[in-house]
N, C-alpha and C positions, 0 to 999 in steps of 0.2 A: 448792774441794776440801774445806776444813774442814766447810763446810755439808753436802756429800755424807756425810762420814764421820759426821757428828752424826746424821743422819737414818738412816744405816744401823745405828748403835748403838741408836737408838730402836726402830728396826723389830724388832730381835733378841728373841726371847721363847722361852720354853720350850716345846718341842713333843714331846708324848708319842707314840711310834711303837708300833704294835701289836707289832711285834719290834724289839729293838734292833740297829743296825748302825753301822758307821762312816761318817763324813762325806766320805772320799776320792771325788772325782768320777772317773768312768771315761766316756771317750768313744769307746773303741775295743775291740775284742774283747779281753778280759783273759786273760793266760796264767795267773793264778791268780784265778778267779771266787770272788765271795764265796759263803760257805756259806749254805744255806737257813736256818740260824738267824739270818741277818743281813738277811733278807727282810722288810721291812714289809708289813703288810697295809693299814691306814689309819691316817692321823694328823690330829689337829687341835689347835690351841692350848688349853691350859687356861686360860690369862689372857692378855689382850692390852693392852698399854700404848697410850695414844694415839700417834699419828705424824702428821706433816706430809703435805701433798698432795705428789704427785710433780710437780706443777705448779712447786713452790717450788724444784726441784732443777735445778741448772745442768746444762749440756749434758755428757752422759756421755762417757767416753774415746772410745768406738766409737759413730759416729753412728747413730741408728736409720735403717732403711731403706736400707743401702748398695747393695741391688740383687743382692748376690752371696752373702749369708749370713744366716741367721736363727739366733740363739743361744737354745737350748732347754733347760730343765732339767727333770728327771723324778726320782722316787723310785726305789729299787731294788725293785720290787714290781709288782703289777697294773697300776697306772696308767701304767706305761712299757712292760710287756710288748707292748701293741699297737703300738708304734712301731718294734719291732726291723726288721722289713722296710724300712721308711722308712729306719732308720739304716744298714742294710746296703746299701741302694741308693746313698745318699748318699756313703758310704766308697767304693763303687765307682765314683763318678763319673757315676752314671746318673739323677741328678735335675737338674732345671734350676736349682736353687738349693743351695747348701751348707749342709746342716742340721747344725749344730754342737751335737749332743745331749751334755750332760753329765749324769751320774747321780749322786745323792747320797744318803746314808744317812737323813737327817733333813730336814724341811721347814724347820727354822730355818736350816739352811745355804742355801737357796734365796731365802729372803725378803729379806735384805739385797741381794742381787745384783739381784733384780727391782726393788726400790725404788731401788736407785742407777743403774738404766738399763743394768747390765751384762749382762741378759738381756732377750730380747724376748717370749718366751712361756715357760709352765711347765706341766708336768702336776702338779697339787697336789691335796690334799683339798679336797672341795666346800665345806666350811664356811670353810676358810682362804681361798679365794677371796672369800667374803662379807666376812671380817675384813679382808682388804686393800682391798676395796674401800670399806668404811666409814673406814679409817683412812688413806686416800690421796685422800679426796675424790673417789672415782669415777674413779681414774686406770687402775684395772684392770678389764677385761672378760671374761666367760667366753665362749668360741666354741663348745664342746661338752661334753657329759658323756663321759667315757672309760671309766668304770667304775662299775657298780652294786654290789650288796652283795657283800661278800667273808667276812662273818663266819658262823661255824658253832658250835653246840654240840656239843661231842664228850665222849665218856665211855669209862671202860674197863669198864663194866659194861653192863646193859641197861634201867636203872631209868627212862630218859628216853624217853619216847614222844611226849609233848606238853608244851607249856609249863607246863600246869598241874601237871605231874610236877615241876618245879623248886621248888615251893612245899615249905618246909621244909629244903631241901638247901643245902649249900655249893657255891658255884660259883666257879672261879677265873678270872680275865680280867686282860688288860692294858687300859691307856687309861683309867684314872681321869680323869674331867673332859673326856674326848674322845669321838670317835665310837662306839667299843664300849660306852661307858657310856651314852650318849644313846640307841643304838639299843636295848639292852637293857631299860633303864628304860622307854621307849616301849612295846616290845612287853609287857613285864610288866604295865605300868599298863592297857594296853588290854585284857588278859586277867584284870583284876581282882586282880593280885598287887601288893602294896606292895614295892618292891625294898628299902626300909629295914626292915621288920619281918617280911615273910612268908618271906625265905629270907636267907642269908649270902652277900654277894658280896665276896671277897678279891682286891683288885687288887694285881698284881705288875707291876714295871717292865720285865721282860724275858719275852719268850715261852719262852726258854729255861728259865725258872724253873718254867713251867708244864708244860713238857715232862717236866721231872724229877719234878714231883707226879704226872703221869700214869703215869710208868713206876714210881714207887714205891708208889703207893696203889691200893688196890682201890676200885672204883666211883668214882673221881674224875671229876669234872665240869668243863669248862671252855669258855671262849668263845675261840675262836682264828679268825685270819684265814688265808684262802689267800694263797700256797701254803704257808704253815707247816702247815697241817692235813695236807696231803699229806705233806710231810717228816716229820712225827711218825708218821704211819701207816705210812710205809714203814721206819720204824726200830721200830716197835711194833706188832705185827698185832692187839693186843687193843684199841687205839684204834678206836672207830667213830663216824661221824658221826649224831648223834642227831636235830639239828635244823638245818635252812638257815634262818638268820634273816631272809634276804631273801624267804623264802617266807612265814615267820611275819609279817613286815612287811605283805606285800601281803594277807595273810588279814584285818588289823585295820585298815588305813589306808582313809581316805575321801580319796583325790585326791591321795595323795603316793606316792613310791618312795623307797627307800633308795638313795642315792646316795653312792659312796665318792670318785670322783675327777673332776675336770674339767680341760680345757685353758683357761688364761687367757692373755691378751696384754695387753701395755701400750698403753693407747689412743694414747700419743705416737707409738709405732711405726706405727700405722695412720694416723696425719694425715699422714705423710710418703707420698707416691704410690708410690715405689719400695718402701716397706715394705709398704704395702697390697696390692700387687700380687703381691710375694713369699708374703705370708701366705695370699692367696687360693690361690695353688698349692700351699702347704703343706698347707692343709685337705683340697685334693683328694687330696694324696698320702697324708696321714695317713688319710683314711678308706679308701682303697685299702689301707693297710698293715693296718688292723684288719680288714677283709674277708679279706685273705691268711691273717693269723694264726688267724683263726676257722675257715677252711676247710682249713689246712694245719698242723695241730696239730703232727705229728711233726717237720716241717722248722722250724716256728716254735720249738719247743723246743730246737732245735739253736742257733739264734740267741739265745735267751734266755739258755742257758748260756755261749755264747761272748761275751756282752756282760756276764757276771757278775752278772745279775739274780737266777738261781738257779744254785747251783753245778753240779748234775747235770741232764742233757737229760731223763731218765726221770722225774725228779720234776717238772719243768715240764711235760712232755707230759701227766702224769696231772692236774695242777693246773690247766692252762688252761681246760679248759671249765667249771671251777668257779669262775672268776676273774671271770665276768661282764663281759668286756671289750666294750665297745659303742662306737658312734658316734651320738650323739643330738644333733641340732643344731636350730635354728630354734624353732618353736613347742611342739614336743614338749620340747625341752630346757627351755624357760621353765615349762611345766606341771609337769614332774617334778622340776625343781631347786627352784623356789619353793615347792612343797608340802612338800619335804624341809626346806628351810630354815625354813619356818614352824613345823613339828613342833619343829626345835630351838630355835627363838626361845621358844617356850611353855615349853620346860623350862628354859632359861637363856639370856637375851638375849645373854650375852658371847660365846656359843658361835658367834653370827654376826657378831659386831662390835658388839653393841649396838643394831642396828636392821636389819630387814630391807632388803636392797639396792633401789635403785629401778630403774625400767625400763631405764635406761642400762646397768645392770650386764650385760644380756643382749645379746650381739652377734649380732642375729637378721636383720641386713640382709646380703645378699651382699656381699662384699668386692671390691674392684677385680679385673677378671680373670675374674669369674663363679664364684667358689668355691662350694662347696656348704654353707658355713657358715650361711647364712641361711634355706635351705629346711626343709621337715619333714622331715629325713633321719634314719633310723634303721637301724643296723646292729647286730646282736648275734651271739651264738654260736648261736642257734637258727636262724640264716640259712645256717650251714655245712652243705654237703653231701657233705664227705668221709666216707665210710663208715668210714674208718679211726679216727675220732675215738673216744678212749677215753671210757668212762662216768664221769660226775662223781662 
C-alpha cells in the first residue's frame, strides 16, 4: 500500500484546464449540474515529473477484469459528452456490463486513480495519454480518439476574418503550456506569424476571466473551447465566432489533425481475459453511444445536462455539433494521433512525455469478443442525419 501511495503522489502534477471546474466526481444524473463556466474544453500537463511503471504496482484493491464492471473516468466536457447514452443505458441496467463512469473537473484528479489501478479506462486529453505511456513504461494504451478540435477564436467586433488578422492584436486565452497554446502557436507559425513578437497573447487561468473581458471590452479577441463558446454567446449576443482553429489547423497541416481527447485503457486490465472481453463490449457500446449522440442532439443534450456536464440543455444542444465528438479507431487513429503528437513534440518534447510513444501505445488489434477497437472505424458529427441538428 505504501508503494501504491508513493507512486500516486509521484504521478500527481498540475494540469491546466481550458475552463476551471471542481474535481468532485459525478456518476449519476445531478440534481444541481455544474455550470457551463465549469466545463473544460481541453487540458494537458504543463510539466510532468518522472514516475514508475505500473508494472511495479502491487495488486489494486479491486481486481482488474472482474467480468461485471468497468471503472471509467472522464472530464466534464466534450471528451465525455459522447458517453452519455452509454451511461444512461448502464444506469438503466440495459448494458451487458456495469459501466461505472465517474466525471472529474481536472485531469490531475484522474491520473493517480489510473496509475493506482482504481480505474480501468479513462477519457483524457490526447497528449496526457502519451505522457502517461512514457511515465508508466507503456502501461497505458489508447483505444480510440473521441474528440477532435474544440478551440475557436471569438471576438466582440468583426476585425478577425483570417489568421493574418491576428497580427498586431492582443488575444486572450486559457491554457498556457497546454493544448490551446500549442495549437495556437502551431497555426500562427504555419501562417508566418511569430507568437512571441507579432502579437500579444495574454493567458488567463480561468475561462470566466476571458468571458468578463469579452463582456467589458470592445473588440476583445479570445481563444475559447466548446461548449464554453456557446455558453458565452448565449449570454452575450455581441460575441461571434471568428475562426475555427480545427479548420485552420487542417488548412496548414501536412498529415496531422488536431486531437483533443482519447480513450485510454490500462494494459493490465486487458491482460485478464474477463477484462479484455468486457472492454471489447464496452468499445462497441461506446461507438454506438457516440453515433447516437451525433444523430440525436436534442435528446443527447438532455442527458448532457442531466449528468452535470453542462448546466443547461439548450447550451449543450447548440454546442454539441461544434464539439467534434468522434469515434476513430485502428489505423486511422494511429495516423491522426501520431501526427498530432509529432507536432506537439516538435514544439516541446515535454508536452508528450519527452518522447513520441512506441507502436504498442496504440491498441489497434481487436480485443477479445470482436470489438471494433482495432478496425479502421470512423464516426463523427458529419455522419448524423437528424435534420433537427442545430447549426454549429
